[in-house]
TIFIVO-652993 format. One record per atom (N, C-alpha, C): residue number from 0; residue in three letters; atom name; z, y, x. Coordinates in steps of 0.05 Angstrom, whole numbers, plus 32768, in hexadecimal, padded with zeros to 4 digits. Atoms other than C-alpha are relative to their C-alpha. Example, Ala and Ser with C-alpha at 12.3 -4.5 7.8 and 13.67 -1.06 7.14 Angstrom:
<nodes>
i | aa | at | w | v | u
0 | ALA | N | 8000 | 7FE8 | 8012;
0 | ALA | CA | 809C | 7FA6 | 80F6;
0 | ALA | C | 8000 | 8018 | 8012;
1 | SER | N | 7FFF | 7FE8 | 7FF0;
1 | SER | CA | 808F | 7FEB | 8111;
1 | SER | C | 800E | 8016 | 7FF1;
</nodes>
This chain:
<nodes>
i | aa | at | w | v | u
0 | MET | N | 801C | 8000 | 8009;
0 | MET | CA | 8D44 | 7FF9 | 851E;
0 | MET | C | 7FEE | 7FF5 | 8016;
1 | LEU | N | 8011 | 8009 | 7FEA;
1 | LEU | CA | 8D27 | 7FEB | 8562;
1 | LEU | C | 7FFE | 7FE1 | 8000;
2 | GLU | N | 7FFF | 801D | 8001;
2 | GLU | CA | 8D3C | 7FA2 | 855B;
2 | GLU | C | 7FED | 7FF6 | 7FEA;
3 | LYS | N | 8012 | 8009 | 8016;
3 | LYS | CA | 8D16 | 7F9D | 8518;
3 | LYS | C | 7FE3 | 8004 | 8007;
4 | LEU | N | 801C | 7FFA | 7FF9;
4 | LEU | CA | 8CD6 | 7FB9 | 8537;
4 | LEU | C | 7FF6 | 7FF3 | 8019;
5 | LYS | N | 8008 | 8007 | 7FE4;
5 | LYS | CA | 8CD6 | 7F9C | 857D;
5 | LYS | C | 7FE9 | 7FEB | 8002;
6 | ASP | N | 8015 | 8014 | 7FFE;
6 | ASP | CA | 8CA8 | 7F60 | 856F;
6 | ASP | C | 7FEA | 8004 | 7FEC;
7 | LYS | N | 8015 | 7FFB | 8014;
7 | LYS | CA | 8C7D | 7F7F | 8539;
7 | LYS | C | 7FEB | 8014 | 8009;
8 | TYR | N | 8014 | 7FEB | 7FFD;
8 | TYR | CA | 8C3D | 7FA6 | 8538;
8 | TYR | C | 8009 | 8016 | 7FED;
9 | VAL | N | 7FF4 | 7FEB | 8011;
9 | VAL | CA | 8C55 | 7FE9 | 851E;
9 | VAL | C | 7FEC | 8017 | 7FFD;
10 | PHE | N | 8012 | 7FEB | 8007;
10 | PHE | CA | 8C28 | 801B | 84FB;
10 | PHE | C | 8010 | 8019 | 7FF9;
11 | PHE | N | 7FF2 | 7FE7 | 8005;
11 | PHE | CA | 8C42 | 8063 | 84FE;
11 | PHE | C | 7FED | 8015 | 7FF5;
12 | ASP | N | 800C | 7FE8 | 800A;
12 | ASP | CA | 8C2C | 809E | 84D5;
12 | ASP | C | 8005 | 8016 | 8015;
13 | VAL | N | 7FFB | 7FEB | 7FED;
13 | VAL | CA | 8C28 | 80E0 | 84FC;
13 | VAL | C | 8010 | 8017 | 7FF3;
14 | ASP | N | 7FF3 | 7FE8 | 800B;
14 | ASP | CA | 8C38 | 811E | 84D1;
14 | ASP | C | 8018 | 7FF8 | 7FEF;
15 | GLY | N | 7FE8 | 8006 | 800E;
15 | GLY | CA | 8C7F | 811B | 84B9;
15 | GLY | C | 800E | 7FE7 | 8009;
16 | THR | N | 7FF5 | 8019 | 7FF6;
16 | THR | CA | 8C8C | 80DA | 84DE;
16 | THR | C | 8004 | 8002 | 801E;
17 | LEU | N | 7FFE | 7FFC | 7FE3;
17 | LEU | CA | 8C7D | 80E7 | 8528;
17 | LEU | C | 8003 | 801D | 8007;
18 | SER | N | 7FFD | 7FE3 | 7FFC;
18 | SER | CA | 8C7C | 8132 | 8520;
18 | SER | C | 800E | 800C | 7FE8;
19 | GLU | N | 7FF4 | 7FF1 | 8016;
19 | GLU | CA | 8CA1 | 8164 | 84F6;
19 | GLU | C | 7FEA | 8007 | 7FEC;
20 | TYR | N | 8014 | 7FF7 | 8015;
20 | TYR | CA | 8C7D | 8171 | 84B4;
20 | TYR | C | 8006 | 801D | 7FF9;
21 | ARG | N | 7FFC | 7FE3 | 8004;
21 | ARG | CA | 8C7C | 81BC | 84B9;
21 | ARG | C | 7FEB | 800E | 8010;
22 | TYR | N | 8015 | 7FF2 | 7FF2;
22 | TYR | CA | 8C42 | 81E9 | 84CA;
22 | TYR | C | 8001 | 801D | 7FF8;
23 | ASN | N | 7FFE | 7FE3 | 8005;
23 | ASN | CA | 8C41 | 8235 | 84D1;
23 | ASN | C | 801B | 8006 | 7FF4;
24 | ASP | N | 7FE4 | 7FFD | 8009;
24 | ASP | CA | 8C8C | 8230 | 84C4;
24 | ASP | C | 8003 | 7FFE | 7FE2;
25 | CYS | N | 7FFC | 8005 | 801D;
25 | CYS | CA | 8C84 | 8217 | 847D;
25 | CYS | C | 7FFB | 7FE2 | 7FFB;
26 | LEU | N | 8002 | 801C | 8007;
26 | LEU | CA | 8C89 | 81D4 | 845B;
26 | LEU | C | 7FEB | 7FFC | 7FEA;
27 | TYR | N | 8014 | 8003 | 8015;
27 | TYR | CA | 8C5E | 81E0 | 841E;
27 | TYR | C | 7FF7 | 801C | 7FF7;
28 | SER | N | 800A | 7FE5 | 8006;
28 | SER | CA | 8C31 | 821B | 840E;
28 | SER | C | 7FFC | 8004 | 7FE2;
29 | GLY | N | 8005 | 7FFE | 801D;
29 | GLY | CA | 8C24 | 820C | 83C4;
29 | GLY | C | 7FE3 | 8007 | 7FFA;
30 | ARG | N | 801C | 7FF8 | 8004;
30 | ARG | CA | 8BDB | 8220 | 83CE;
30 | ARG | C | 7FEF | 7FE8 | 7FF6;
31 | CYS | N | 8011 | 8017 | 8007;
31 | CYS | CA | 8BBD | 81DA | 83C9;
31 | CYS | C | 8012 | 7FE7 | 8005;
32 | PRO | N | 7FEE | 8017 | 7FFD;
32 | PRO | CA | 8BE9 | 819C | 83BC;
32 | PRO | C | 7FF6 | 7FEB | 8013;
33 | GLU | N | 800B | 8015 | 7FEE;
33 | GLU | CA | 8BB9 | 816E | 83E3;
33 | GLU | C | 8004 | 8008 | 801D;
34 | LEU | N | 7FFF | 7FF7 | 7FE4;
34 | LEU | CA | 8BC1 | 8198 | 8422;
34 | LEU | C | 801C | 8007 | 800A;
35 | GLY | N | 7FE5 | 7FFA | 7FF7;
35 | GLY | CA | 8C0C | 81A3 | 8423;
35 | GLY | C | 8003 | 801D | 8009;
36 | CYS | N | 7FFB | 7FE5 | 7FF7;
36 | CYS | CA | 8C1E | 81DF | 844E;
36 | CYS | C | 7FE8 | 800C | 800F;
37 | GLN | N | 8017 | 7FF5 | 7FF2;
37 | GLN | CA | 8BD9 | 81E7 | 846C;
37 | GLN | C | 7FEB | 8009 | 7FEC;
38 | THR | N | 8017 | 7FF8 | 8010;
38 | THR | CA | 8B9C | 820A | 8451;
38 | THR | C | 7FE8 | 7FF0 | 800A;
39 | LEU | N | 8018 | 800E | 7FF6;
39 | LEU | CA | 8B57 | 81EC | 8456;
39 | LEU | C | 7FF6 | 800E | 801A;
40 | SER | N | 8007 | 7FF2 | 7FE7;
40 | SER | CA | 8B48 | 8222 | 848A;
40 | SER | C | 8011 | 7FF7 | 8017;
41 | ASN | N | 7FEE | 800A | 7FEB;
41 | ASN | CA | 8B85 | 820B | 84B2;
41 | ASN | C | 7FF5 | 7FE5 | 800A;
42 | LEU | N | 8008 | 801B | 7FF9;
42 | LEU | CA | 8B6C | 81C3 | 84B1;
42 | LEU | C | 7FE5 | 7FFF | 800E;
43 | LEU | N | 801B | 7FFF | 7FF4;
43 | LEU | CA | 8B25 | 81D5 | 84C4;
43 | LEU | C | 7FFF | 800E | 801B;
44 | PHE | N | 8005 | 7FEF | 7FE9;
44 | PHE | CA | 8B30 | 820A | 84F9;
44 | PHE | C | 8019 | 8006 | 8011;
45 | ASP | N | 7FE9 | 7FF8 | 7FF0;
45 | ASP | CA | 8B78 | 8213 | 8510;
45 | ASP | C | 800B | 7FE9 | 8011;
46 | ASP | N | 7FF4 | 8014 | 7FEE;
46 | ASP | CA | 8BA3 | 81EF | 8543;
46 | ASP | C | 801D | 7FF9 | 7FF8;
47 | LEU | N | 7FE5 | 8006 | 800A;
47 | LEU | CA | 8BDF | 81DF | 8517;
47 | LEU | C | 800B | 7FE7 | 800C;
48 | PHE | N | 7FF6 | 801A | 7FF7;
48 | PHE | CA | 8BE5 | 8197 | 852D;
48 | PHE | C | 8006 | 7FFF | 801E;
49 | ALA | N | 7FFB | 7FFF | 7FE3;
49 | ALA | CA | 8BE1 | 81A7 | 8577;
49 | ALA | C | 801B | 800B | 8006;
50 | LYS | N | 7FE6 | 7FF2 | 7FFC;
50 | LYS | CA | 8C21 | 81CF | 856F;
50 | LYS | C | 8017 | 7FF1 | 7FF2;
51 | ALA | N | 7FEB | 800E | 8010;
51 | ALA | CA | 8C48 | 819B | 8545;
51 | ALA | C | 8017 | 7FF7 | 8013;
52 | ARG | N | 7FE8 | 8008 | 7FF1;
52 | ARG | CA | 8C8F | 818B | 855C;
52 | ARG | C | 8003 | 7FE2 | 7FFE;
53 | PRO | N | 7FFB | 801D | 8001;
53 | PRO | CA | 8C97 | 8141 | 856F;
53 | PRO | C | 801D | 7FFB | 7FFA;
54 | LEU | N | 7FE5 | 8008 | 8007;
54 | LEU | CA | 8CD5 | 811D | 8556;
54 | LEU | C | 800B | 7FEE | 8016;
55 | LYS | N | 7FF4 | 800E | 7FE9;
55 | LYS | CA | 8D01 | 8107 | 8590;
55 | LYS | C | 8009 | 7FE4 | 7FFA;
56 | THR | N | 7FF8 | 801B | 8007;
56 | THR | CA | 8D1E | 80CC | 856B;
56 | THR | C | 7FE9 | 7FEC | 7FFF;
57 | MET | N | 8018 | 8011 | 8001;
57 | MET | CA | 8CD9 | 80B0 | 855E;
57 | MET | C | 7FF4 | 7FFC | 801C;
58 | GLN | N | 8009 | 8003 | 7FE4;
58 | GLN | CA | 8CC4 | 80BE | 85A6;
58 | GLN | C | 8010 | 7FEA | 800E;
59 | ASN | N | 7FEF | 8014 | 7FF3;
59 | ASN | CA | 8D00 | 8095 | 85BD;
59 | ASN | C | 7FFA | 7FE4 | 7FF6;
60 | ILE | N | 8006 | 801A | 800B;
60 | ILE | CA | 8CF1 | 805B | 858E;
60 | ILE | C | 7FE6 | 7FF5 | 800B;
61 | ILE | N | 801A | 8009 | 7FF8;
61 | ILE | CA | 8CA8 | 8058 | 859F;
61 | ILE | C | 7FFE | 7FFA | 801E;
62 | SER | N | 8000 | 8005 | 7FE3;
62 | SER | CA | 8CB5 | 805C | 85EA;
62 | SER | C | 800B | 7FE4 | 8007;
63 | LYS | N | 7FF3 | 801A | 7FFA;
63 | LYS | CA | 8CDD | 801B | 85E4;
63 | LYS | C | 7FF1 | 7FE8 | 7FF3;
64 | LEU | N | 8010 | 8015 | 800C;
64 | LEU | CA | 8CA8 | 7FF4 | 85BD;
64 | LEU | C | 7FE9 | 7FF8 | 8012;
65 | ASP | N | 8017 | 800B | 7FF1;
65 | ASP | CA | 8C6F | 7FC9 | 85D9;
65 | ASP | C | 7FE8 | 8012 | 7FF9;
66 | SER | N | 8016 | 7FED | 8006;
66 | SER | CA | 8C35 | 7FFB | 85E0;
66 | SER | C | 7FE7 | 7FF2 | 7FF5;
67 | ASP | N | 8016 | 800F | 800C;
67 | ASP | CA | 8C04 | 7FC4 | 85CC;
67 | ASP | C | 8004 | 7FFC | 7FE2;
68 | LYS | N | 7FFA | 8005 | 801C;
68 | LYS | CA | 8C27 | 7FBF | 8589;
68 | LYS | C | 8007 | 801A | 7FF0;
69 | VAL | N | 7FFB | 7FE7 | 800E;
69 | VAL | CA | 8C2F | 8009 | 8578;
69 | VAL | C | 7FE5 | 800C | 7FF8;
70 | LEU | N | 8019 | 7FF6 | 800B;
70 | LEU | CA | 8BF9 | 8025 | 854B;
70 | LEU | C | 8005 | 801A | 7FF0;
71 | ILE | N | 7FFF | 7FE8 | 8010;
71 | ILE | CA | 8BEB | 8068 | 852A;
71 | ILE | C | 7FEE | 7FFB | 7FE8;
72 | LEU | N | 8010 | 8001 | 8019;
72 | LEU | CA | 8BD4 | 806A | 84E2;
72 | LEU | C | 8005 | 801A | 7FF2;
73 | GLY | N | 7FFD | 7FE5 | 800A;
73 | GLY | CA | 8BCB | 80B3 | 84D0;
73 | GLY | C | 7FEB | 8007 | 7FEC;
74 | THR | N | 8013 | 7FF6 | 8014;
74 | THR | CA | 8BA8 | 80D9 | 8499;
74 | THR | C | 7FF6 | 801C | 8009;
75 | VAL | N | 800B | 7FE6 | 7FF9;
75 | VAL | CA | 8B79 | 8113 | 84A7;
75 | VAL | C | 7FEC | 800A | 7FEB;
76 | VAL | N | 8013 | 7FF3 | 8012;
76 | VAL | CA | 8B4F | 8144 | 847F;
76 | VAL | C | 7FE7 | 8007 | 800F;
77 | SER | N | 8017 | 7FF6 | 7FF1;
77 | SER | CA | 8B23 | 815D | 84B7;
77 | SER | C | 8000 | 7FF4 | 801C;
78 | ASN | N | 8002 | 8009 | 7FE4;
78 | ASN | CA | 8B0A | 8149 | 84FC;
78 | ASN | C | 8010 | 8012 | 8013;
79 | ASN | N | 7FF0 | 7FED | 7FF0;
79 | ASN | CA | 8B2F | 8186 | 8517;
79 | ASN | C | 801C | 7FF5 | 8003;
80 | GLU | N | 7FE5 | 800C | 7FFE;
80 | GLU | CA | 8B71 | 8164 | 8507;
80 | GLU | C | 8000 | 7FE8 | 8014;
81 | THR | N | 8002 | 8017 | 7FEE;
81 | THR | CA | 8B5B | 8124 | 852A;
81 | THR | C | 7FFE | 8008 | 801D;
82 | GLU | N | 8004 | 7FF6 | 7FE5;
82 | GLU | CA | 8B44 | 814A | 8567;
82 | GLU | C | 801A | 800B | 800C;
83 | GLN | N | 7FE6 | 7FF6 | 7FF7;
83 | GLN | CA | 8B8A | 8169 | 856C;
83 | GLN | C | 8014 | 7FEA | 8003;
84 | LYS | N | 7FEB | 8015 | 8000;
84 | LYS | CA | 8BB2 | 812B | 855D;
84 | LYS | C | 7FFD | 7FED | 8018;
85 | TYR | N | 8003 | 8012 | 7FE9;
85 | TYR | CA | 8B94 | 8100 | 8595;
85 | TYR | C | 800E | 800B | 8019;
86 | PRO | N | 7FF1 | 7FF6 | 7FE9;
86 | PRO | CA | 8BAC | 812E | 85CD;
86 | PRO | C | 801D | 8005 | 7FFB;
87 | TRP | N | 7FE3 | 7FFC | 8006;
87 | TRP | CA | 8BED | 813E | 85A9;
87 | TRP | C | 800F | 7FE5 | 8003;
88 | LEU | N | 7FF4 | 801B | 7FFD;
88 | LEU | CA | 8BFC | 80F3 | 85A5;
88 | LEU | C | 8001 | 7FF8 | 801D;
89 | ALA | N | 8000 | 8008 | 7FE3;
89 | ALA | CA | 8BE8 | 80E8 | 85EE;
89 | ALA | C | 8016 | 800F | 800F;
90 | LYS | N | 7FEB | 7FF0 | 7FF3;
90 | LYS | CA | 8C18 | 8120 | 8603;
90 | LYS | C | 801C | 7FF7 | 7FF7;
91 | ASN | N | 7FE5 | 8004 | 800A;
91 | ASN | CA | 8C53 | 8110 | 85D6;
91 | ASN | C | 8008 | 7FE2 | 7FFC;
92 | TYR | N | 7FFB | 801D | 8003;
92 | TYR | CA | 8C4C | 80C4 | 85CE;
92 | TYR | C | 7FED | 7FF1 | 8013;
93 | PRO | N | 8013 | 800A | 7FEC;
93 | PRO | CA | 8C2A | 80AF | 860F;
93 | PRO | C | 7FFC | 7FE2 | 8001;
94 | ASN | N | 8004 | 801D | 7FFF;
94 | ASN | CA | 8C35 | 8064 | 8606;
94 | ASN | C | 7FF0 | 7FF5 | 7FE9;
95 | ILE | N | 8011 | 800A | 8015;
95 | ILE | CA | 8C0B | 8061 | 85C7;
95 | ILE | C | 7FE3 | 8001 | 800A;
96 | LYS | N | 801C | 8002 | 7FF5;
96 | LYS | CA | 8BC5 | 804A | 85DA;
96 | LYS | C | 7FEC | 800C | 7FEC;
97 | ARG | N | 8015 | 7FF3 | 8010;
97 | ARG | CA | 8B89 | 8071 | 85C1;
97 | ARG | C | 7FF2 | 7FED | 7FEE;
98 | GLU | N | 800E | 8013 | 8010;
98 | GLU | CA | 8B68 | 8032 | 85A8;
98 | GLU | C | 8011 | 7FF5 | 7FE9;
99 | ASN | N | 7FEE | 8008 | 8015;
99 | ASN | CA | 8BA5 | 8026 | 857B;
99 | ASN | C | 8004 | 8016 | 7FEC;
100 | MET | N | 7FFD | 7FE9 | 8012;
100 | MET | CA | 8B9B | 8067 | 8554;
100 | MET | C | 7FEA | 8000 | 7FEB;
101 | TYR | N | 8012 | 8000 | 8017;
101 | TYR | CA | 8B7C | 8067 | 850F;
101 | TYR | C | 8006 | 8018 | 7FEF;
102 | PHE | N | 7FFD | 7FEA | 8012;
102 | PHE | CA | 8B70 | 80A4 | 84E5;
102 | PHE | C | 7FED | 7FFB | 7FE8;
103 | ILE | N | 800F | 8006 | 8018;
103 | ILE | CA | 8B5A | 809C | 849D;
103 | ILE | C | 8002 | 8018 | 7FED;
104 | SER | N | 8002 | 7FE9 | 8012;
104 | SER | CA | 8B4B | 80CA | 8461;
104 | SER | C | 8015 | 8000 | 7FEA;
105 | SER | N | 7FEE | 8002 | 8017;
105 | SER | CA | 8B7F | 80B2 | 842F;
105 | SER | C | 801A | 7FF1 | 8007;
106 | THR | N | 7FE6 | 800C | 7FFB;
106 | THR | CA | 8BC9 | 80A4 | 8437;
106 | THR | C | 8004 | 7FE6 | 7FF1;
107 | MET | N | 7FFC | 8018 | 8011;
107 | MET | CA | 8BC8 | 8071 | 83FE;
107 | MET | C | 7FF0 | 7FE8 | 800A;
108 | LEU | N | 8010 | 8017 | 7FF4;
108 | LEU | CA | 8B95 | 8047 | 8425;
108 | LEU | C | 800F | 7FF3 | 8017;
109 | LYS | N | 7FF3 | 800B | 7FE8;
109 | LYS | CA | 8BC6 | 803B | 845E;
109 | LYS | C | 8008 | 7FE3 | 7FFD;
110 | PRO | N | 7FFA | 801C | 8002;
110 | PRO | CA | 8BE2 | 7FF9 | 8443;
110 | PRO | C | 7FE8 | 7FEE | 8001;
111 | ASP | N | 8018 | 800F | 8000;
111 | ASP | CA | 8B9C | 7FE0 | 8437;
111 | ASP | C | 7FF4 | 7FFE | 801C;
112 | VAL | N | 8009 | 8000 | 7FE4;
112 | VAL | CA | 8B88 | 7FF4 | 847E;
112 | VAL | C | 8010 | 7FEC | 8011;
113 | ILE | N | 7FEE | 8012 | 7FF1;
113 | ILE | CA | 8BC4 | 7FCE | 849A;
113 | ILE | C | 7FF8 | 7FE3 | 7FF9;
114 | VAL | N | 8008 | 801C | 8008;
114 | VAL | CA | 8BB0 | 7F8F | 8472;
114 | VAL | C | 7FE5 | 7FF9 | 800E;
115 | GLU | N | 801A | 8005 | 7FF4;
115 | GLU | CA | 8B68 | 7F95 | 848B;
115 | GLU | C | 8002 | 7FFD | 801E;
116 | TRP | N | 7FFB | 8002 | 7FE3;
116 | TRP | CA | 8B80 | 7FA0 | 84D3;
116 | TRP | C | 800B | 7FE4 | 8006;
117 | CYS | N | 7FF3 | 801B | 7FFB;
117 | CYS | CA | 8BAB | 7F61 | 84CE;
117 | CYS | C | 7FEB | 7FEA | 7FFD;
118 | LYS | N | 8016 | 8014 | 8003;
118 | LYS | CA | 8B6F | 7F39 | 84B4;
118 | LYS | C | 7FEE | 8000 | 8018;
119 | HIS | N | 8013 | 7FFD | 7FEA;
119 | HIS | CA | 8B42 | 7F54 | 84EA;
119 | HIS | C | 800B | 7FF4 | 801A;
120 | PHE | N | 7FF4 | 8008 | 7FE7;
120 | PHE | CA | 8B72 | 7F45 | 8523;
120 | PHE | C | 8010 | 7FE6 | 7FFE;
121 | GLY | N | 7FF1 | 8019 | 8004;
121 | GLY | CA | 8B91 | 7F05 | 8506;
121 | GLY | C | 801E | 8003 | 8003;
122 | VAL | N | 7FE3 | 7FFB | 7FFE;
122 | VAL | CA | 8BD7 | 7F22 | 8501;
122 | VAL | C | 800C | 7FFC | 7FE4;
123 | ALA | N | 7FF3 | 8004 | 8019;
123 | ALA | CA | 8C06 | 7F0C | 84CA;
123 | ALA | C | 800E | 801A | 7FF6;
124 | ILE | N | 7FF3 | 7FE8 | 800B;
124 | ILE | CA | 8C20 | 7F42 | 849B;
124 | ILE | C | 801D | 8001 | 8007;
125 | SER | N | 7FE4 | 8001 | 7FF9;
125 | SER | CA | 8C66 | 7F2B | 84AC;
125 | SER | C | 8006 | 8009 | 801C;
126 | ASP | N | 7FFE | 7FF6 | 7FE4;
126 | ASP | CA | 8C59 | 7F41 | 84F4;
126 | ASP | C | 7FFB | 801E | 8003;
127 | VAL | N | 8007 | 7FE3 | 8001;
127 | VAL | CA | 8C4B | 7F89 | 84DF;
127 | VAL | C | 8017 | 8010 | 7FF3;
128 | ALA | N | 7FEF | 7FED | 800D;
128 | ALA | CA | 8C76 | 7FC5 | 84CE;
128 | ALA | C | 7FF1 | 801A | 7FFD;
129 | PHE | N | 800D | 7FE7 | 8006;
129 | PHE | CA | 8C62 | 8009 | 84B2;
129 | PHE | C | 8015 | 8016 | 7FFD;
130 | VAL | N | 7FED | 7FE9 | 8002;
130 | VAL | CA | 8C85 | 804C | 84BB;
130 | VAL | C | 7FF1 | 8018 | 7FF7;
131 | ASP | N | 800E | 7FE9 | 800C;
131 | ASP | CA | 8C71 | 8086 | 848F;
131 | ASP | C | 8014 | 8011 | 7FF1;
132 | ASP | N | 7FEE | 7FEF | 800F;
132 | ASP | CA | 8C92 | 80C1 | 846D;
132 | ASP | C | 7FFA | 8002 | 7FE2;
133 | ARG | N | 8007 | 7FFF | 801C;
133 | ARG | CA | 8C70 | 80B8 | 842A;
133 | ARG | C | 800A | 7FE8 | 7FF1;
134 | LEU | N | 7FF4 | 8016 | 800F;
134 | LEU | CA | 8C98 | 808E | 83F9;
134 | LEU | C | 7FEC | 7FF1 | 7FEF;
135 | ASP | N | 8014 | 800E | 8010;
135 | ASP | CA | 8C5C | 807F | 83CD;
135 | ASP | C | 7FF0 | 7FEB | 8010;
136 | VAL | N | 8010 | 8013 | 7FEF;
136 | VAL | CA | 8C35 | 805F | 8406;
136 | VAL | C | 8012 | 7FEA | 800B;
137 | LEU | N | 7FEE | 8014 | 7FF7;
137 | LEU | CA | 8C73 | 803B | 841F;
137 | LEU | C | 8005 | 7FEB | 7FEA;
138 | ARG | N | 7FFD | 8012 | 8017;
138 | ARG | CA | 8C7E | 801D | 83D9;
138 | ARG | C | 7FE8 | 7FED | 7FFE;
139 | LYS | N | 8018 | 8010 | 8001;
139 | LYS | CA | 8C36 | 8006 | 83D7;
139 | LYS | C | 7FFF | 7FEB | 8016;
140 | ALA | N | 8000 | 8013 | 7FE9;
140 | ALA | CA | 8C3C | 7FE7 | 841C;
140 | ALA | C | 8013 | 7FE9 | 7FFC;
141 | GLU | N | 7FEC | 8015 | 8005;
141 | GLU | CA | 8C7B | 7FC2 | 8409;
141 | GLU | C | 7FF6 | 7FEC | 7FEB;
142 | GLU | N | 800B | 8011 | 8015;
142 | GLU | CA | 8C59 | 7FA8 | 83CA;
142 | GLU | C | 7FEB | 7FED | 800B;
143 | MET | N | 8014 | 8011 | 7FF3;
143 | MET | CA | 8C23 | 7F8C | 83F8;
143 | MET | C | 800C | 7FEE | 8015;
144 | GLY | N | 7FF3 | 8011 | 7FED;
144 | GLY | CA | 8C56 | 7F69 | 8423;
144 | GLY | C | 8004 | 800B | 801C;
145 | ILE | N | 7FFD | 7FF3 | 7FE6;
145 | ILE | CA | 8C58 | 7F9B | 845D;
145 | ILE | C | 801C | 800C | 8003;
146 | THR | N | 7FE5 | 7FF5 | 7FFA;
146 | THR | CA | 8C9D | 7FAA | 847A;
146 | THR | C | 7FFC | 801E | 8005;
147 | SER | N | 8004 | 7FE4 | 7FFF;
147 | SER | CA | 8CA3 | 7FF5 | 8471;
147 | SER | C | 8019 | 8010 | 8004;
148 | TYR | N | 7FE8 | 7FEF | 7FFA;
148 | TYR | CA | 8CD2 | 802C | 848A;
148 | TYR | C | 7FF8 | 801D | 7FFD;
149 | HIS | N | 8002 | 7FE3 | 8000;
149 | HIS | CA | 8CDB | 8075 | 847D;
149 | HIS | C | 800C | 800B | 801A;
150 | PRO | N | 7FF5 | 7FF6 | 7FE7;
150 | PRO | CA | 8CEA | 80A1 | 84BA;
150 | PRO | C | 801F | 8003 | 7FFF;
151 | SER | N | 7FE3 | 7FFE | 8002;
151 | SER | CA | 8D31 | 80AA | 849F;
151 | SER | C | 800F | 7FE7 | 8009;
152 | SER | N | 7FF4 | 8019 | 7FF6;
152 | SER | CA | 8D3E | 8061 | 84B2;
152 | SER | C | 8007 | 8001 | 801E;
153 | PHE | N | 7FFC | 7FFE | 7FE3;
153 | PHE | CA | 8D3C | 8077 | 84FB;
153 | PHE | C | 8015 | 8014 | 8008;
154 | MET | N | 7FED | 7FEB | 7FFA;
154 | MET | CA | 8D6D | 80B0 | 84F6;
154 | MET | C | 801D | 7FF6 | 8001;
155 | GLU | N | 7FE4 | 8008 | 7FFD;
155 | GLU | CA | 8DB5 | 80A7 | 850D;
155 | GLU | C | 8012 | 8016 | 7FF7;
</nodes>
């Protein structure tokens, strides 16, 4: 996989891609489908993301990529999440530059954001890859011509 990514600009999701998708030792609470295993109170006031377990395989991959070409494209509900994710990323993925981190409000907008980023910086879609744990957004990205990978592609 490293060979496939080495010359590309690679957009990585955070939750479930760079970190384990599990908070308060649960995967899904059933309380609110949009929030997964968190409550709105968790997202607004707790420190769930600061305690997330980083995935060693992804740390290893990212440490070997060009730091100018590694980007974060995450989804957040609240500014509390963003404020926790910046230091978490700095600690667990130190070669990812702060200026290469983008947080947006909707997962399904990620492929559109990548296309706009490419237009803005004059980068060809063929020079980009996208890594996310959501199959629906990966399908949309592939339909738009973006090379896309699920985290399982990196597991040995």
